C-alpha positions, 0 to 999 in steps of 0.5 A: 691104045690100051696096054695088053699083056699078050701083045707085050709078051709076043713082041718080047718073044720076037725080041729074044729070038732076034738077039745076036747069039754070036755076039753073046758068045764073043762076050762070054769068051772075053769074060773067060779071058778075064778069068784066065788073066786074073783080071776084074770085070766091072759093070755099070748102068743107070736106073734099071740098068744100074740094078741089072749091073748089080745083078749081073755082077753078083751072078757072074761072081757066084755062078762062075766059081769053079769047085776048087780054083781061081774065081772071076773077080767082078765089081759093080760100079753102081753099088757104092753110094758114098763113091757115087755121091762124092764124085757127083758132088765134087767132080761131075755126075757124068764121071761117077763110073769113069772116076772109079775105073781110074782107081781100079781098072788095070789093062785087060780088065773088062767093062760091061756097060748097060744103057737102054739109050746107048747115050748115057753120058756117064756110061759113055765116059766110062767106056771111053776111059776103059778103052784108053786104059787098055780095058775090054769094053762090052756094050749092051744097049737098045736098037737105037743105041748107036753111040755105045755100039760104035764106042764099045769094042763089042756091042749087042743091040737089043732089037727094040725101041721099048725101054721096058723090053730092052731092060728085060732083054738086057737081064736075059743077056746078062744071065746068058753071059753068066751061064755061058761063061760058067760053062767055059770056065768049067770046061777049061778047069776040067781040061787043066786037071784032065777031066771029061768036059761037058758041052757049052750052053747054046741058045735054043731057037725055034724057026718060026715062019714070018 
């Protein structure tokens, strides 16, 4: 069947409306805990998800910065071509993220793992290592990403089998995490200095008869 823009968009709107808001909130609170503990957040993924990992890492470090105070430390494991190529060549491509975590990850650090399939060997290896090293693991995957869902301590499954829509929605989830975490940090920072707080971001939903 010929591709139709309207059909894609209507399906995508349905996907967004069915995202698990409670899980997004849980993940945002894990990022807040990382900020409180002066821990680092790591992001990883392959292909389009690698770009998402870089984008989310940039936004998390930039958008969550209080006007005057501690910042959330964020690092994308997808950015160093030298590290990735060296590990892939000398050890195994499946270890390109886990090996970096073996160098940098401390207890309480957070790993955000993006995988449309939920079964990418290098992402799974990174999550396994982070779990074993007392890290906090957040998985964002597609509707069939069972392996990552079962392995990550907190997992959000985008309710779609379309790679493109999973990638699109993963970026939306990334932005929601950035904004929600920004508000949580802002509230806590203001409470610490006795200022008035503002409400936390919530997802606006419209009930649609189906």
